[in-house]
KOLVONU-198205 format. One record per residue (C-alpha): residue number from 1; residue in three letters; x, y, z. Coordinates in nm, 3 decimals. Last residue first. Layout:
<nodes>
<node seq="NUM" type="ALA" px="X" py="Y" pz="Z"/>
...
</nodes>
This chain:
<nodes>
<node seq="348" type="PRO" px="2.266" py="-0.348" pz="0.873"/>
<node seq="347" type="ARG" px="2.390" py="-0.251" pz="0.526"/>
<node seq="346" type="ALA" px="2.741" py="-0.108" pz="0.550"/>
<node seq="345" type="GLU" px="2.908" py="-0.378" pz="0.337"/>
<node seq="344" type="ILE" px="2.664" py="-0.312" pz="0.052"/>
<node seq="343" type="LEU" px="2.729" py="0.061" pz="0.068"/>
<node seq="342" type="LYS" px="3.104" py="0.004" pz="0.079"/>
<node seq="341" type="ILE" px="3.095" py="-0.218" pz="-0.230"/>
<node seq="340" type="SER" px="2.880" py="0.031" pz="-0.421"/>
<node seq="339" type="ARG" px="3.113" py="0.316" pz="-0.329"/>
<node seq="338" type="ASN" px="3.417" py="0.124" pz="-0.447"/>
<node seq="337" type="LEU" px="3.250" py="0.049" pz="-0.782"/>
<node seq="336" type="GLN" px="3.143" py="0.411" pz="-0.824"/>
<node seq="335" type="LEU" px="3.495" py="0.531" pz="-0.752"/>
<node seq="334" type="LEU" px="3.642" py="0.276" pz="-0.995"/>
<node seq="333" type="LEU" px="3.415" py="0.403" pz="-1.271"/>
<node seq="332" type="ILE" px="3.506" py="0.762" pz="-1.183"/>
<node seq="331" type="ALA" px="3.879" py="0.689" pz="-1.197"/>
<node seq="330" type="GLN" px="3.865" py="0.516" pz="-1.538"/>
<node seq="329" type="ILE" px="3.663" py="0.801" pz="-1.686"/>
<node seq="328" type="GLY" px="3.912" py="1.051" pz="-1.544"/>
<node seq="327" type="LYS" px="4.211" py="0.869" pz="-1.693"/>
<node seq="326" type="PRO" px="4.038" py="0.870" pz="-2.031"/>
<node seq="325" type="THR" px="3.978" py="1.246" pz="-1.989"/>
<node seq="324" type="LEU" px="3.655" py="1.430" pz="-1.911"/>
<node seq="323" type="TYR" px="3.622" py="1.788" pz="-2.035"/>
<node seq="322" type="TYR" px="3.557" py="2.111" pz="-1.846"/>
<node seq="321" type="TYR" px="3.458" py="2.449" pz="-1.990"/>
<node seq="320" type="ASN" px="3.533" py="2.814" pz="-1.911"/>
<node seq="319" type="GLY" px="3.840" py="2.837" pz="-2.130"/>
<node seq="318" type="ALA" px="3.962" py="2.486" pz="-2.197"/>
<node seq="317" type="ARG" px="3.989" py="2.260" pz="-1.895"/>
<node seq="316" type="ALA" px="4.090" py="1.895" pz="-1.892"/>
<node seq="315" type="LEU" px="3.985" py="1.655" pz="-1.619"/>
<node seq="314" type="TYR" px="4.128" py="1.347" pz="-1.452"/>
<node seq="313" type="GLU" px="4.477" py="1.455" pz="-1.556"/>
<node seq="312" type="LEU" px="4.610" py="1.473" pz="-1.197"/>
<node seq="311" type="GLU" px="4.677" py="1.843" pz="-1.255"/>
<node seq="310" type="CYS" px="4.322" py="1.881" pz="-1.394"/>
<node seq="309" type="ALA" px="4.164" py="1.727" pz="-1.087"/>
<node seq="308" type="TYR" px="4.378" py="1.944" pz="-0.858"/>
<node seq="307" type="ASN" px="4.292" py="2.259" pz="-1.054"/>
<node seq="306" type="SER" px="3.922" py="2.165" pz="-1.037"/>
<node seq="305" type="PHE" px="3.972" py="2.131" pz="-0.663"/>
<node seq="304" type="ILE" px="4.120" py="2.479" pz="-0.620"/>
<node seq="303" type="TYR" px="3.886" py="2.668" pz="-0.855"/>
<node seq="302" type="THR" px="3.576" py="2.504" pz="-0.709"/>
<node seq="301" type="ALA" px="3.688" py="2.591" pz="-0.358"/>
<node seq="300" type="THR" px="3.764" py="2.950" pz="-0.458"/>
<node seq="299" type="GLN" px="3.432" py="3.001" pz="-0.638"/>
<node seq="298" type="ARG" px="3.236" py="2.862" pz="-0.349"/>
<node seq="297" type="ALA" px="3.423" py="3.079" pz="-0.098"/>
<node seq="296" type="ARG" px="3.376" py="3.389" pz="-0.315"/>
<node seq="295" type="ALA" px="3.003" py="3.331" pz="-0.362"/>
<node seq="294" type="THR" px="2.961" py="3.305" pz="0.013"/>
<node seq="293" type="SER" px="2.827" py="3.000" pz="0.197"/>
<node seq="292" type="TRP" px="3.121" py="2.765" pz="0.168"/>
<node seq="291" type="THR" px="3.046" py="2.627" pz="0.513"/>
<node seq="290" type="GLN" px="2.667" py="2.615" pz="0.476"/>
<node seq="289" type="GLU" px="2.659" py="2.480" pz="0.121"/>
<node seq="288" type="LYS" px="2.944" py="2.240" pz="0.196"/>
<node seq="287" type="GLY" px="2.776" py="1.901" pz="0.162"/>
<node seq="286" type="VAL" px="3.019" py="1.759" pz="-0.093"/>
<node seq="285" type="SER" px="2.753" py="1.729" pz="-0.364"/>
<node seq="284" type="LYS" px="2.610" py="2.075" pz="-0.291"/>
<node seq="283" type="VAL" px="2.939" py="2.256" pz="-0.350"/>
<node seq="282" type="PHE" px="3.003" py="2.052" pz="-0.665"/>
<node seq="281" type="TYR" px="2.659" py="2.117" pz="-0.811"/>
<node seq="280" type="ASP" px="2.689" py="2.496" pz="-0.789"/>
<node seq="279" type="ARG" px="3.050" py="2.517" pz="-0.908"/>
<node seq="278" type="VAL" px="3.000" py="2.269" pz="-1.193"/>
<node seq="277" type="PRO" px="2.688" py="2.454" pz="-1.310"/>
<node seq="276" type="ASP" px="2.897" py="2.774" pz="-1.328"/>
<node seq="275" type="HIS" px="3.202" py="2.624" pz="-1.504"/>
<node seq="274" type="PRO" px="3.038" py="2.496" pz="-1.821"/>
<node seq="273" type="VAL" px="3.048" py="2.121" pz="-1.906"/>
<node seq="272" type="PRO" px="3.166" py="2.024" pz="-2.252"/>
<node seq="271" type="TYR" px="2.915" py="1.875" pz="-2.289"/>
<node seq="270" type="GLU" px="2.568" py="1.950" pz="-2.159"/>
<node seq="269" type="ASN" px="2.303" py="1.749" pz="-1.976"/>
<node seq="268" type="LYS" px="2.471" py="1.410" pz="-1.931"/>
<node seq="267" type="ALA" px="2.801" py="1.592" pz="-1.881"/>
<node seq="266" type="LEU" px="2.660" py="1.718" pz="-1.551"/>
<node seq="265" type="VAL" px="2.710" py="1.378" pz="-1.388"/>
<node seq="264" type="PHE" px="3.070" py="1.332" pz="-1.507"/>
<node seq="263" type="VAL" px="3.160" py="1.693" pz="-1.425"/>
<node seq="262" type="THR" px="3.038" py="1.648" pz="-1.069"/>
<node seq="261" type="GLU" px="3.206" py="1.307" pz="-1.045"/>
<node seq="260" type="LEU" px="3.543" py="1.466" pz="-1.119"/>
<node seq="259" type="MET" px="3.485" py="1.728" pz="-0.851"/>
<node seq="258" type="SER" px="3.381" py="1.452" pz="-0.612"/>
<node seq="257" type="LEU" px="3.703" py="1.272" pz="-0.705"/>
<node seq="256" type="ILE" px="3.909" py="1.568" pz="-0.586"/>
<node seq="255" type="THR" px="3.685" py="1.594" pz="-0.280"/>
<node seq="254" type="TYR" px="3.738" py="1.236" pz="-0.167"/>
<node seq="253" type="THR" px="4.116" py="1.253" pz="-0.215"/>
<node seq="252" type="ILE" px="4.127" py="1.578" pz="-0.015"/>
<node seq="251" type="PRO" px="3.888" py="1.466" pz="0.260"/>
<node seq="250" type="SER" px="4.112" py="1.163" pz="0.318"/>
<node seq="249" type="PHE" px="4.173" py="0.802" pz="0.215"/>
<node seq="248" type="TYR" px="3.820" py="0.765" pz="0.079"/>
<node seq="247" type="PRO" px="3.911" py="0.753" pz="-0.291"/>
<node seq="246" type="ASN" px="4.220" py="0.536" pz="-0.236"/>
<node seq="245" type="ASN" px="4.282" py="0.366" pz="-0.572"/>
<node seq="244" type="ARG" px="4.206" py="0.675" pz="-0.781"/>
<node seq="243" type="VAL" px="4.396" py="0.904" pz="-0.544"/>
<node seq="242" type="PHE" px="4.703" py="0.680" pz="-0.544"/>
<node seq="241" type="ASP" px="4.694" py="0.628" pz="-0.920"/>
<node seq="240" type="SER" px="4.671" py="1.005" pz="-0.972"/>
<node seq="239" type="LEU" px="4.975" py="1.048" pz="-0.748"/>
<node seq="238" type="ILE" px="5.194" py="0.795" pz="-0.927"/>
<node seq="237" type="GLU" px="5.094" py="0.908" pz="-1.277"/>
<node seq="236" type="ILE" px="5.141" py="1.274" pz="-1.189"/>
<node seq="235" type="GLN" px="5.484" py="1.193" pz="-1.049"/>
<node seq="234" type="GLU" px="5.583" py="1.015" pz="-1.370"/>
<node seq="233" type="SER" px="5.459" py="1.306" pz="-1.582"/>
<node seq="232" type="SER" px="5.675" py="1.536" pz="-1.373"/>
<node seq="231" type="PHE" px="5.510" py="1.755" pz="-1.116"/>
<node seq="230" type="GLU" px="5.519" py="2.132" pz="-1.147"/>
<node seq="229" type="ASP" px="5.637" py="2.398" pz="-0.902"/>
<node seq="228" type="ASP" px="6.010" py="2.328" pz="-0.877"/>
<node seq="227" type="ILE" px="6.095" py="2.278" pz="-1.243"/>
<node seq="226" type="ALA" px="6.455" py="2.178" pz="-1.320"/>
<node seq="225" type="ALA" px="6.459" py="1.913" pz="-1.045"/>
<node seq="224" type="ASN" px="6.225" py="1.686" pz="-1.239"/>
<node seq="223" type="GLY" px="6.070" py="1.437" pz="-1.003"/>
<node seq="222" type="GLN" px="6.048" py="1.056" pz="-1.009"/>
<node seq="221" type="GLN" px="6.260" py="1.015" pz="-0.696"/>
<node seq="220" type="LEU" px="6.019" py="1.250" pz="-0.520"/>
<node seq="219" type="PHE" px="5.729" py="1.004" pz="-0.547"/>
<node seq="218" type="GLU" px="5.923" py="0.703" pz="-0.423"/>
<node seq="217" type="ASP" px="6.035" py="0.900" pz="-0.119"/>
<node seq="216" type="ALA" px="5.680" py="1.032" pz="-0.077"/>
<node seq="215" type="PHE" px="5.538" py="0.678" pz="-0.067"/>
<node seq="214" type="ASP" px="5.791" py="0.589" pz="0.199"/>
<node seq="213" type="THR" px="5.640" py="0.874" pz="0.402"/>
<node seq="212" type="LEU" px="5.805" py="1.210" pz="0.453"/>
<node seq="211" type="TYR" px="5.806" py="1.346" pz="0.807"/>
<node seq="210" type="TYR" px="5.635" py="1.645" pz="0.969"/>
<node seq="209" type="GLU" px="5.694" py="1.762" pz="1.326"/>
<node seq="208" type="HIS" px="5.445" py="1.899" pz="1.577"/>
<node seq="207" type="ARG" px="5.362" py="1.571" pz="1.754"/>
<node seq="206" type="LEU" px="5.421" py="1.318" pz="1.481"/>
<node seq="205" type="ARG" px="5.291" py="1.407" pz="1.137"/>
<node seq="204" type="SER" px="5.300" py="1.197" pz="0.824"/>
<node seq="203" type="VAL" px="5.364" py="1.324" pz="0.473"/>
<node seq="202" type="LEU" px="5.302" py="1.196" pz="0.121"/>
<node seq="201" type="GLY" px="4.974" py="1.011" pz="0.179"/>
<node seq="200" type="LEU" px="4.767" py="1.262" pz="-0.016"/>
<node seq="199" type="HIS" px="4.601" py="1.405" pz="0.295"/>
<node seq="198" type="ALA" px="4.948" py="1.451" pz="0.442"/>
<node seq="197" type="ALA" px="5.053" py="1.650" pz="0.135"/>
<node seq="196" type="VAL" px="4.752" py="1.877" pz="0.183"/>
<node seq="195" type="SER" px="4.857" py="1.932" pz="0.544"/>
<node seq="194" type="LEU" px="5.215" py="1.996" pz="0.433"/>
<node seq="193" type="ARG" px="5.099" py="2.268" pz="0.197"/>
<node seq="192" type="ASN" px="4.887" py="2.423" pz="0.470"/>
<node seq="191" type="ARG" px="5.187" py="2.415" pz="0.705"/>
<node seq="190" type="ILE" px="5.393" py="2.600" pz="0.447"/>
<node seq="189" type="THR" px="5.128" py="2.869" pz="0.398"/>
<node seq="188" type="LYS" px="5.073" py="2.908" pz="0.772"/>
<node seq="187" type="GLU" px="5.448" py="2.950" pz="0.825"/>
<node seq="186" type="ALA" px="5.452" py="3.244" pz="0.585"/>
<node seq="185" type="ARG" px="5.647" py="3.204" pz="0.261"/>
<node seq="184" type="ASN" px="5.991" py="3.314" pz="0.149"/>
<node seq="183" type="GLU" px="6.062" py="2.969" pz="0.009"/>
<node seq="182" type="THR" px="6.399" py="2.939" pz="0.183"/>
<node seq="181" type="SER" px="6.285" py="3.119" pz="0.498"/>
<node seq="180" type="CYS" px="5.961" py="2.921" pz="0.531"/>
<node seq="179" type="ILE" px="6.150" py="2.596" pz="0.469"/>
<node seq="178" type="GLN" px="6.398" py="2.687" pz="0.742"/>
<node seq="177" type="SER" px="6.117" py="2.762" pz="0.985"/>
<node seq="176" type="ILE" px="5.948" py="2.430" pz="0.909"/>
<node seq="175" type="SER" px="6.274" py="2.241" pz="0.956"/>
<node seq="174" type="ASN" px="6.495" py="2.133" pz="0.668"/>
<node seq="173" type="GLY" px="6.619" py="1.775" pz="0.639"/>
<node seq="172" type="ASP" px="6.664" py="1.751" pz="0.263"/>
<node seq="171" type="ALA" px="6.337" py="1.561" pz="0.236"/>
<node seq="170" type="LEU" px="6.158" py="1.858" pz="0.391"/>
<node seq="169" type="LEU" px="6.313" py="2.082" pz="0.125"/>
<node seq="168" type="GLN" px="6.196" py="1.841" pz="-0.144"/>
<node seq="167" type="LEU" px="5.845" py="1.832" pz="0.000"/>
<node seq="166" type="THR" px="5.826" py="2.211" pz="0.005"/>
<node seq="165" type="SER" px="5.952" py="2.234" pz="-0.353"/>
<node seq="164" type="LYS" px="5.691" py="1.989" pz="-0.481"/>
<node seq="163" type="LEU" px="5.387" py="2.100" pz="-0.283"/>
<node seq="162" type="LEU" px="5.324" py="2.394" pz="-0.517"/>
<node seq="161" type="GLY" px="5.249" py="2.143" pz="-0.791"/>
<node seq="160" type="LEU" px="4.927" py="2.054" pz="-0.612"/>
<node seq="159" type="ARG" px="4.782" py="2.389" pz="-0.713"/>
<node seq="158" type="VAL" px="4.568" py="2.646" pz="-0.530"/>
<node seq="157" type="VAL" px="4.681" py="2.563" pz="-0.179"/>
<node seq="156" type="GLY" px="4.424" py="2.752" pz="0.030"/>
<node seq="155" type="TYR" px="4.372" py="2.461" pz="0.266"/>
<node seq="154" type="ASP" px="4.044" py="2.330" pz="0.128"/>
<node seq="153" type="GLY" px="3.792" py="2.117" pz="0.312"/>
<node seq="152" type="SER" px="3.556" py="1.834" pz="0.238"/>
<node seq="151" type="ARG" px="3.384" py="1.641" pz="0.514"/>
<node seq="150" type="ILE" px="3.395" py="1.262" pz="0.513"/>
<node seq="149" type="GLU" px="3.103" py="1.115" pz="0.708"/>
<node seq="148" type="LEU" px="2.939" py="0.952" pz="0.406"/>
<node seq="147" type="PHE" px="3.272" py="0.782" pz="0.330"/>
<node seq="146" type="HIS" px="3.271" py="0.599" pz="0.662"/>
<node seq="145" type="SER" px="2.942" py="0.420" pz="0.604"/>
<node seq="144" type="LEU" px="2.833" py="0.262" pz="0.934"/>
<node seq="143" type="SER" px="2.733" py="0.597" pz="1.089"/>
<node seq="142" type="ARG" px="2.554" py="0.680" pz="0.765"/>
<node seq="141" type="PHE" px="2.336" py="0.370" pz="0.790"/>
<node seq="140" type="ARG" px="2.235" py="0.460" pz="1.143"/>
<node seq="139" type="GLU" px="2.150" py="0.814" pz="1.036"/>
<node seq="138" type="TYR" px="1.966" py="0.690" pz="0.726"/>
<node seq="137" type="PHE" px="1.750" py="0.444" pz="0.919"/>
<node seq="136" type="GLU" px="1.682" py="0.700" pz="1.190"/>
<node seq="135" type="SER" px="1.551" py="0.946" pz="0.932"/>
<node seq="134" type="LEU" px="1.315" py="0.695" pz="0.772"/>
<node seq="133" type="VAL" px="1.182" py="0.570" pz="1.107"/>
<node seq="132" type="PHE" px="1.136" py="0.924" pz="1.238"/>
<node seq="131" type="GLU" px="0.958" py="1.036" pz="0.920"/>
<node seq="130" type="PRO" px="0.722" py="0.739" pz="0.954"/>
<node seq="129" type="GLU" px="0.610" py="0.879" pz="1.292"/>
<node seq="128" type="TYR" px="0.487" py="0.618" pz="1.538"/>
<node seq="127" type="THR" px="0.170" py="0.526" pz="1.725"/>
<node seq="126" type="VAL" px="0.148" py="0.203" pz="1.922"/>
<node seq="125" type="LEU" px="-0.180" py="0.021" pz="1.994"/>
<node seq="124" type="ARG" px="-0.129" py="-0.280" pz="2.220"/>
<node seq="123" type="ILE" px="-0.406" py="-0.525" pz="2.144"/>
<node seq="122" type="GLY" px="-0.589" py="-0.724" pz="2.410"/>
<node seq="121" type="SER" px="-0.930" py="-0.658" pz="2.258"/>
<node seq="120" type="HIS" px="-1.031" py="-0.416" pz="2.537"/>
<node seq="119" type="GLU" px="-0.689" py="-0.256" pz="2.504"/>
<node seq="118" type="CYS" px="-0.764" py="-0.194" pz="2.137"/>
<node seq="117" type="GLN" px="-1.088" py="-0.009" pz="2.218"/>
<node seq="116" type="GLN" px="-0.914" py="0.196" pz="2.485"/>
<node seq="115" type="ILE" px="-0.641" py="0.298" pz="2.242"/>
<node seq="114" type="ASP" px="-0.898" py="0.393" pz="1.979"/>
<node seq="113" type="LYS" px="-1.092" py="0.604" pz="2.231"/>
<node seq="112" type="PRO" px="-0.774" py="0.780" pz="2.336"/>
<node seq="111" type="ASP" px="-0.708" py="0.893" pz="1.976"/>
<node seq="110" type="ALA" px="-0.486" py="0.725" pz="1.719"/>
<node seq="109" type="GLY" px="-0.220" py="0.815" pz="1.461"/>
<node seq="108" type="THR" px="0.056" py="0.671" pz="1.246"/>
<node seq="107" type="VAL" px="-0.021" py="0.309" pz="1.322"/>
<node seq="106" type="LEU" px="0.170" py="0.011" pz="1.461"/>
<node seq="105" type="ALA" px="-0.067" py="-0.257" pz="1.596"/>
<node seq="104" type="ILE" px="0.067" py="-0.505" pz="1.850"/>
<node seq="103" type="LYS" px="-0.072" py="-0.840" pz="1.971"/>
<node seq="102" type="ALA" px="0.138" py="-1.018" pz="2.233"/>
<node seq="101" type="ILE" px="0.136" py="-1.396" pz="2.193"/>
<node seq="100" type="GLN" px="0.242" py="-1.618" pz="2.484"/>
<node seq="99" type="LEU" px="0.501" py="-1.871" pz="2.379"/>
<node seq="98" type="ASP" px="0.472" py="-2.219" pz="2.229"/>
<node seq="97" type="VAL" px="0.715" py="-2.205" pz="1.937"/>
<node seq="96" type="LEU" px="0.531" py="-2.265" pz="1.613"/>
<node seq="95" type="ARG" px="0.451" py="-2.583" pz="1.420"/>
<node seq="94" type="HIS" px="0.350" py="-2.780" pz="1.729"/>
<node seq="93" type="GLN" px="-0.002" py="-2.824" pz="1.588"/>
<node seq="92" type="ARG" px="-0.144" py="-2.636" pz="1.887"/>
<node seq="91" type="GLN" px="0.113" py="-2.366" pz="1.823"/>
<node seq="90" type="LEU" px="0.005" py="-2.340" pz="1.460"/>
<node seq="89" type="GLU" px="-0.354" py="-2.298" pz="1.580"/>
<node seq="88" type="ARG" px="-0.239" py="-2.024" pz="1.813"/>
<node seq="87" type="LEU" px="-0.074" py="-1.846" pz="1.521"/>
<node seq="86" type="CYS" px="-0.395" py="-1.863" pz="1.317"/>
<node seq="85" type="GLU" px="-0.594" py="-1.723" pz="1.611"/>
<node seq="84" type="CYS" px="-0.353" py="-1.432" pz="1.638"/>
<node seq="83" type="TYR" px="-0.376" py="-1.353" pz="1.268"/>
<node seq="82" type="GLY" px="-0.756" py="-1.336" pz="1.289"/>
<node seq="81" type="ASP" px="-0.740" py="-1.115" pz="1.598"/>
<node seq="80" type="ILE" px="-0.506" py="-0.883" pz="1.408"/>
<node seq="79" type="GLN" px="-0.744" py="-0.845" pz="1.113"/>
<node seq="78" type="HIS" px="-1.051" py="-0.798" pz="1.336"/>
<node seq="77" type="ILE" px="-0.876" py="-0.523" pz="1.529"/>
<node seq="76" type="LEU" px="-0.757" py="-0.355" pz="1.209"/>
<node seq="75" type="GLU" px="-1.116" py="-0.317" pz="1.093"/>
<node seq="74" type="HIS" px="-1.157" py="-0.031" pz="1.343"/>
<node seq="73" type="TYR" px="-0.915" py="0.214" pz="1.182"/>
<node seq="72" type="PHE" px="-0.592" py="0.350" pz="1.328"/>
<node seq="71" type="PRO" px="-0.404" py="0.619" pz="1.139"/>
<node seq="70" type="VAL" px="-0.221" py="0.529" pz="0.818"/>
<node seq="69" type="VAL" px="0.122" py="0.384" pz="0.745"/>
<node seq="68" type="LYS" px="0.019" py="0.050" pz="0.889"/>
<node seq="67" type="LEU" px="0.215" py="-0.234" pz="1.050"/>
<node seq="66" type="GLU" px="0.078" py="-0.548" pz="1.212"/>
<node seq="65" type="ILE" px="0.311" py="-0.689" pz="1.473"/>
<node seq="64" type="LEU" px="0.253" py="-1.023" pz="1.650"/>
<node seq="63" type="LEU" px="0.521" py="-1.019" pz="1.917"/>
<node seq="62" type="LEU" px="0.587" py="-1.366" pz="2.059"/>
<node seq="61" type="GLU" px="0.668" py="-1.396" pz="2.425"/>
<node seq="60" type="ASP" px="0.941" py="-1.510" pz="2.665"/>
<node seq="59" type="ARG" px="1.208" py="-1.250" pz="2.580"/>
<node seq="58" type="HIS" px="1.076" py="-1.080" pz="2.268"/>
<node seq="57" type="VAL" px="1.041" py="-1.314" pz="1.970"/>
<node seq="56" type="TYR" px="0.930" py="-1.129" pz="1.661"/>
<node seq="55" type="LEU" px="0.662" py="-1.182" pz="1.397"/>
<node seq="54" type="LEU" px="0.626" py="-0.908" pz="1.138"/>
<node seq="53" type="ASP" px="0.378" py="-0.826" pz="0.862"/>
<node seq="52" type="LEU" px="0.130" py="-1.112" pz="0.896"/>
<node seq="51" type="LYS" px="0.003" py="-1.224" pz="0.558"/>
<node seq="50" type="GLY" px="-0.363" py="-1.322" pz="0.522"/>
<node seq="49" type="THR" px="-0.642" py="-1.511" pz="0.700"/>
<node seq="48" type="GLU" px="-0.504" py="-1.862" pz="0.647"/>
<node seq="47" type="LEU" px="-0.154" py="-1.747" pz="0.738"/>
<node seq="46" type="VAL" px="0.150" py="-1.656" pz="0.526"/>
<node seq="45" type="LYS" px="0.420" py="-1.488" pz="0.730"/>
<node seq="44" type="GLN" px="0.512" py="-1.155" pz="0.574"/>
<node seq="43" type="ARG" px="0.821" py="-1.155" pz="0.794"/>
<node seq="42" type="ALA" px="0.916" py="-1.426" pz="1.037"/>
<node seq="41" type="LEU" px="1.110" py="-1.494" pz="1.357"/>
<node seq="40" type="LEU" px="1.297" py="-1.168" pz="1.403"/>
<node seq="39" type="SER" px="1.474" py="-1.158" pz="1.741"/>
<node seq="38" type="LEU" px="1.427" py="-0.884" pz="1.998"/>
<node seq="37" type="ASP" px="1.569" py="-0.878" pz="2.351"/>
<node seq="36" type="GLY" px="1.898" py="-0.723" pz="2.242"/>
<node seq="35" type="PRO" px="1.711" py="-0.425" pz="2.099"/>
<node seq="34" type="GLU" px="1.573" py="-0.335" pz="2.445"/>
<node seq="33" type="VAL" px="1.208" py="-0.226" pz="2.446"/>
<node seq="32" type="SER" px="1.029" py="0.105" pz="2.390"/>
<node seq="31" type="LEU" px="0.822" py="-0.024" pz="2.092"/>
<node seq="30" type="VAL" px="0.939" py="0.248" pz="1.852"/>
<node seq="29" type="GLU" px="1.291" py="0.235" pz="1.996"/>
<node seq="28" type="ALA" px="1.301" py="-0.143" pz="1.965"/>
<node seq="27" type="LEU" px="1.185" py="-0.116" pz="1.604"/>
<node seq="26" type="ILE" px="1.474" py="0.121" pz="1.532"/>
<node seq="25" type="ALA" px="1.724" py="-0.110" pz="1.702"/>
<node seq="24" type="LYS" px="1.577" py="-0.406" pz="1.513"/>
<node seq="23" type="ASP" px="1.728" py="-0.284" pz="1.190"/>
<node seq="22" type="SER" px="1.650" py="-0.503" pz="0.889"/>
<node seq="21" type="ALA" px="1.289" py="-0.594" pz="0.969"/>
<node seq="20" type="LEU" px="1.200" py="-0.244" pz="1.088"/>
<node seq="19" type="ILE" px="1.356" py="-0.088" pz="0.779"/>
<node seq="18" type="ASP" px="1.197" py="-0.320" pz="0.525"/>
<node seq="17" type="GLU" px="0.861" py="-0.283" pz="0.703"/>
<node seq="16" type="ILE" px="0.881" py="0.094" pz="0.669"/>
<node seq="15" type="THR" px="0.942" py="0.061" pz="0.294"/>
<node seq="14" type="ARG" px="0.681" py="-0.212" pz="0.251"/>
<node seq="13" type="GLU" px="0.417" py="0.006" pz="0.413"/>
<node seq="12" type="SER" px="0.461" py="0.244" pz="0.123"/>
<node seq="11" type="LEU" px="0.521" py="0.618" pz="0.142"/>
<node seq="10" type="SER" px="0.428" py="0.928" pz="-0.051"/>
<node seq="9" type="ILE" px="0.384" py="1.240" pz="0.158"/>
<node seq="8" type="ASN" px="0.239" py="1.534" pz="-0.035"/>
<node seq="7" type="MET" px="0.096" py="1.707" pz="0.272"/>
<node seq="6" type="ALA" px="-0.255" py="1.631" pz="0.145"/>
<node seq="5" type="ASP" px="-0.188" py="1.261" pz="0.166"/>
<node seq="4" type="GLN" px="-0.027" py="0.991" pz="-0.045"/>
<node seq="3" type="ILE" px="-0.011" py="0.640" pz="0.100"/>
<node seq="2" type="VAL" px="0.130" py="0.347" pz="-0.094"/>
<node seq="1" type="MET" px="0.000" py="0.000" pz="0.000"/>
</nodes>
């Protein structure tokens, strides 16, 4: 049954039933019982009088649960009593565990008279809000899905190539203050560069000191010393492979690929993809509408991460338009595969 009311709510009983059958913690909260005391025995159990929505074991009793996404109506009592009698018959035939049966009706609304009427028939009438069930399901699912909790952020480093000289100076044994002096940059600027490098697996931090990782040693060996603010083609290959293979390693890797995915999605409507739609969709897709609230902040973030994606050769930019590259197509397909696997693993 799909319910559509004047408030434009469209919802099926099957959807709520799916949630309550898959996550007993939500059902326990609706029923005000302990989740550990619940065990699903059957769903859509076929009986002579129809199909019972949910049958749970709760401690030393059976919970006969009939679910509705509408307010209480009188015919529900007759329906539940019919199910109860069928269950008792199965018990008499030793085809169902012999426990006391508690009859429960889950509805979206009821008045005191309805509750009294159900009590007279031995039915516990419980009201619930479908919006609560739907919201709780997502929140619990999100807590199990690490990548949904990743929050994007930029560090004001407009190009990844700017990391090159800083990493080389760090590799040569220079301190933060020495790097600042050599590069004639403020300490905040250098620390921001090192933070981005850490999010790309190139730097680790212990206490207040930064150290190159083994990955960074390999990365720097492939560099071109003649140009200190651009990566070599070999370095681009190494770093783009790392980001592609580790999409949820950090907020930086996640956001670079989110920029790529933005262009991929918008390409269905217009190709090449103009800058303005990319900016608007990108900010929404990474959940930063409130943080990047000003036009300048949104423009800056889009500029930075589109630069990163272009440097890693996931995207190409010509004028005010973005193009997908073969490397970008490969990365987005792998991203979607990884996401699908994580979503399946996170299902309760």
